[in-house]
N, C-alpha and C positions, 0 to 999 in steps of 0.2 A: 504493500500500500504506500502510495506517495504521501509525504508529510507536508506537501505544499498544495494549497487550493486557492481558487478564486474567492470562494466564500466558505466560511466555517460558521455554523449556527449552533449555539448552545441551548438545547431544550427542544423537545419534539411535541409540544402541545399544539393546539390549533394555530397559534402564531408561528411557531418554529417550523413545523412540518409543511405548512402551506408555503412559507417563505422558501424552504428548501426545494420543494417541487417546482415552484415558479422560477427560481434561479436556474435549476437544471433545465427547464423548458426553454429558457433564454440562452442556453448554450454554455453556461458557466460550470466549471468544475467545482462541485459542491459537496461538502461534508456536514453531517449533523451529529452532534454529541448528545447522548442520552444516558442518564445514570440509572433510571428505573430498570428492573429486570424481573422476570418471572421466577417460579420455583426451580426452573431448569437452567437459570442463569442467562437466558436469552433476553435481549432488550425489549422493553415494552414501550410502545409509542402512544401518543395521544394526550400525554400529560394529565393534569387534574380533570379536565373536561371529559375525556373519554373513559377514564378509569375510576375516578372517585367523585365526579362532579355532575356536569350537565347530563350525560347519557345515563348513568345508573339511576340518578334521581328521577329522570323522566320515565324510565322503565317502571320504577316503583310507583310513580304518580299514575301511570296508565293502568297498572294492575289494581291499585287501590281504588281508582275511579270506577273500574269495571265491577269491583266488589260492591261499592256503594250503589251503583246503578242496579245491580241484581238484588241487593238487599232492600232498597227503598223506592225504586222508581219503575221497575218492570211491571208491577201490578197495574199501574195506570195504563199500560199498553195492552193489558189483557194477558200478560205473560206470567205464568205461575212457575216458580222454580223451587218452592219449598224453602226450608231453612238453609241459609247460606253459611258457608264456613270458609276459612282461609288457611291454606297450607303455606306457611311462611317459607319453609325450605324450598318448595317448588317455585314460589315467587322469586326467591333469591337466585335459584338456578337459572331461571329465565333471564334475570337481569345480567348474570355473569356471562351467559351465552351471547347476549347482545354486545356486551363490552368486548368479549374475545373476538367476535366477528368484526367489529369496527376497528379495533386496534390491529388485528391481523390485516385488515384492509389497508390501513396506513402503511404497514410494513411492505405490503406488496406494491403500493404506489411509489414508495421511496425507491424500491428495487427497480421497478419498471422504468423510472425516470433517471436511473443511473446515479442516485445519491449515495455517497459513501457513508456508511454508518460506523461511528466510533463509539464503542461502549465504555462508559466511565463518567466521572464527574469532571466537567470542564471548568477551567478558570482562565480568564483573560489576563495575560501578562503584558508587559510593555511591547511596543512595536508590533501589535496584532499577532502575538504569539499566544496560542491556546494550549495550556498544560492540561492533559487528561490523565486523571488518576483512576486506575482500574480497581476492581473490588479487592484484588490481592495486594494492592499498594503500589504496584508498578506504575511508572509514568512514561508518557510520550508527549512530544511537543509538536503541534501542528502550526504551520504558518499560513497566513492568508492575506490577500489584498483587502478583503473586507471581513469583519466579524459581526455577527448579529447575535445579540443577547436576548434570549427568549425563555428564561428560566421559570416563569410563571409565579404562582402565589401559593400561600399556605394559610390554614386557619389561624385566626388570632386567638391567643389564650389570655385568660384573665386570672389574677391571683385569687379572687374569692371562689373560683370554681375550677381547680386544677383537674385535668382529665386523667382518668385511670384506665380508659379503654374498656371499661366494664359497666359501671354504674353512671359515671360522668364521661360523656364522649363528645368528640367534635363532629363536624358534618360528615367526615369519613366513617366514623364509628356508627353513626345513625343509619348508614346504608347497609349494615350487616347484622342487625338485630336478629336473633334466632327465634324470637317470639314477640307477640304484640304486648307491649307494656300496658298494664291496667291504668297506671297514672304516669303521664309523661310531662315533664317540664322542659321548656325551651327558653334559653336566654337569648333574646334578640328576636324582634318581630319584623325583620327585614325580609329580603327575598329568600334567603336560605332557610331561615326559621319558619317562614310561612309554608314553603314547599314541603319541608320535612314534617312540620306539624300536621299538614294536610294529609300526608301519606298515612301516618299512624293514627290520626284522628278518624279517618274514613274506615280504618280497620278495627276500630273499637276503643282506642285509647282515650282517656279523659285528658285533654291537652290544655295546658296553661302556658301562655307565652308572656315572658317578662320583658318589657321594653322600657329602657331607662329614659328615653325621650318622652316628651309630653304630646308629641304629634305622631300620628300613624302614617307611615309611608310618606315622609316629607319630600322625597325626591320625585314623587308622582304628582300629577295634577290634583289639586285639593278636592275637586268634585269627585274624581275617580277614587281617591283615598277614602272619602266619606262613604261612598257606595260600597267599597270593598269591606270596610269595617262592619257595615250592616249585614252584608252577605255572610262574612265569616262568623259573625255572632249567631246568625241563623243556622249555620252549619255545626255550631257547637264549640268552636274554638274560643277559649277564654283569653282574650288579649287584655293585659293589664299595662296601661301606659303609666309613665312616671313611676315605674317600679324598678328600683335599683337593687340588684342582688349584691349583698354585702358579705355573704359567707355560705359555706356548705359543710355538711357533716354526714359522711358516709358510714353507715352501720349495716353490715351484712349486705343484703341486696336492695337496700333502700337509701335514699339521700334526703336529708332535711335541708331545705333552702331557706335562708334568712334574707329578707329584703325589706326595704323601706318603701312605703307607698303613701304619698301625701303627708310626709313627715312622721308616719306611724310605722313602727317596726313590727313585721309579721313573719310567720313561718309557714311553710307548706312542705308536705312530704311526697316524694315521687319514687317510682320504681326505676326510672331512667331519667337522666337529665342531659339535654343536648346544649352545648355551648355553640351558638351561631351568631357571634357578634361581629362578624366580618372576616376579611382576609387581608393579608399583608404581602408585599412583594418579597419573593425569595431571592434576595440579593446578597445575603451574607456569604462571604468567601467566593463570590462570583468573579471578582477581579482584584488585581493587586493594586497597591496604592500608587504605583508608577504607571498604571495603564492609561491614565488620562481621563478615566470615567469618574463622575461624581454623582452623589445622591443627595436628596433632601433629608430632613430629620426623620422622615417616616420610612426611608429606604428606597424611595422611587428614584429611578435613574433620570437625570436631567437630559432632556432631548428637545430639539426644536420641533416645528410643525411637521417635519418630514421624518421624525424619529431618528435623526442623526444626533449622536452624543457630542461632547466637547472634544473627544479624541478622533482625529482624522481616520476615516475608514471603519469606524465602529458605530454600530446602530443598536437600538434597543426597542423592543416591541412587546405588545401584549400587556399582561398584568403588572409588569415592573415599571411601566411608565404612566404618566398622567392620564386622567380620564377614567371612565367606568371600567371595571374588570369584567369584560364581556368577551366570550370566545369569538364572536363574529367581528368585533372591533379589532381584536388581535390578528385574526386571519387576514383582514383587509390591510392592516398595517404591514403584515408580511409581504403581501403582493406589492404594495406601494414601495417598500424598501427594495425588493427585488428589481422592480422596474427602474428605480432611481439608480441603483448600482449599475444597471445595464445602460444607463444614459437617457432614459425617458423621464422627463420632469413631471410625473403624475403626482397628484396629491389626493388626500382623503378628506371628504366633506364630513367633518365631525358633527355638524349640525344635523346630519341625517342618519345618525346611528340610533337604531331603536333599542329600547329597554323592555324586557319582558319578564313577567312573573308567571310561572306555569302552574298556578293553582287552578281550581275550577270554581267559578269561571276564570279564564285567563285575564291578565292585566297587561296592557302594553301602551307604550307612548313613544313619540318621537318629536324632537324640536322643543319649542318653548312651552312651558306650562302657563296657565292663566296667571298664577301668582308671580311668575317671573316677568311676564309682560307688564303687569301692574307696577312691579318694583322698578323696572327699567323705563317706565313712563311711555311705553309704546302704545299708540292709539290702535286698538284692535276691535274686531268683532268676532262673536262666537256663536256657534250653533251646535246643538246636540240632538240625538234621536235615540229613543229607547228600543231595545230589542223586543220589548213586549208588544210593539206595534209592527213587528216584522213577521210576515206569514211563515217563513221557513223556520224562524226561531220558535214560534208558537207551536208549529207542527212537531218540532223536536223536543219541546218541553224545556227550552233553554232561553228563558225570557228575562233573566236577571241582567242588569247593566245597560250600557249605552255606548254610542260613538260620539266623540266630541271633536270639532274642528275649530281651530283658531286661525284668523287671517288678518292681514294688515288692513286697517280701515280704509286706507286711501288706494292702495294698489291691488287689493284683494288677493295678494300672494299668500299661500298657506304658510304659516309660521310654526304650527304645531298641530299634532293630532293625538288623541288619547282614547283608549277604549277599555272597558271591562265587560266581558261577556263571551259568548261562544266565538271561537276562532279569532279572538282579539289580536293575537300575534300576526296572523295572516292579513287581517284587515288593515292593521297599521302599516304593514309592508306596502300596501297599495299607496298609502300616504307618503311613505319614504320615496317611492318612485315619483309621485307628484311633486314633492318638494325638491328632489334632486334635479328635476327639469324646470324648476321655477314656476310650477303650476299654480293656478288660482282656484278659488271655489267655483268660479264660473265654468272653468274647464270641467270640473267634476259634475257640475249641474247639467252640462250639455252632453255628458257621456251616457251611453246606454248600458245599464246594469242588468244582468240576467235576473229573471224571476222564476221561481222564488229562490232567493239566495240570502245568506247573511250579509253579503256585501251591499245589499240595498240600504243598509243602515248608514254606510258611508255616503251614498248618494243623497239620502234624506238629510243627513247632518250637514252636508254642503249646502243644500237648499235652505236649511234652517238658519244658516249663517245670515242670510238675507231675509229671514222671516217668510220663506216661501215653501216650507215643507208641505208635501201633498197629503201624507197619511197621518197627520196629527194637527190639532189646532195650533196656530203659531202665536207666540207671544209678540207683543209690540216691541220693535227694536228701538234701542235708545238713540 
């Protein structure tokens, strides 16, 4: 194996492996360094997303949703299934099979595109030298014209709730329970906490989520967050805002959580406790002090708008740089960097990166929220439309939520779109396309949407921006 490459990428998560494939497609001699391995010592690709994040959690969300449907909703369709039960081992086996299939697929793609795989832990040294340490401690050095750092992220830990991988677990441990806990506590009511809480809540756990903030889902549009809180309460999730966990005490197979809520100290006991307070960039020991790369106080690598670091020829993408920790954001940064290394001055439109929460109903948004527009003093107009008035949603029994569109009051250009409801992630993607091409609500109003479809909610929301919705009474516009 040659030790000299056009591009060396450290990390094979969605950012890293996509960047590697794109670099190879553009004709560059590319190597990717990966530290994860399976029980046979072979490298495992896909990073957190494919192995212990996006994919396994969505597999469990899908299984648990089907269980909830069979338990609580089939009867309305005239379908009788008797008493339902859950085989957790079988559910986990299905999840693992999906993960293996996808990670194996990434391996095949890297091989097909001629990417050289180097197994071990990569560290950037001076002058774009990458030191790779194998599991047995042996080292080799790779040199490159360009180095891309894509090491991903890891769960944040907190002193009041140290994980023991049994009773108190992080988001990874929550994907491997061997039974449904009767009482489940979750620290953090953000994206990860809500998704994991939903999985086990649907299967029968009594779920309590502790959120230190006094605002629920502050990163989403406030109207969407308010609707989400109402829906989750109806589903049985007990979300306690302004509830700060101050300590935990594990005794046997149970844990007592001490927390403060509105100035009062309280306790609660659970069979399992999930710590889901966020993720942090995995940048410890990723580069030497003389590499030229620097980070902020939280460990994020400093980059410009094109993901170039302060060190010439060194780039950083994905969860270790500014912006939301989203697999799709990292992947597109990987493509952008590959193209720029190749000489094409492409750039990523960060205003059009969607955010998604895969609960049921789904929650998604792109662009500005209404509270952001108000804070920035932007003159805007808004329109929303409920799924309860959409024929396809009513026929499917999926009537919770709405689609909301925000547009510039003068130009009519779409500035943001948000949804909670069936297929919200896919509907917001329609708005991503609209915004990427500088589209207006009038453009959407004049388009033909298939009937009956969930996407008609997008059409009606666009009409509602101007007080012209067809299938609901319109409020007078300001």
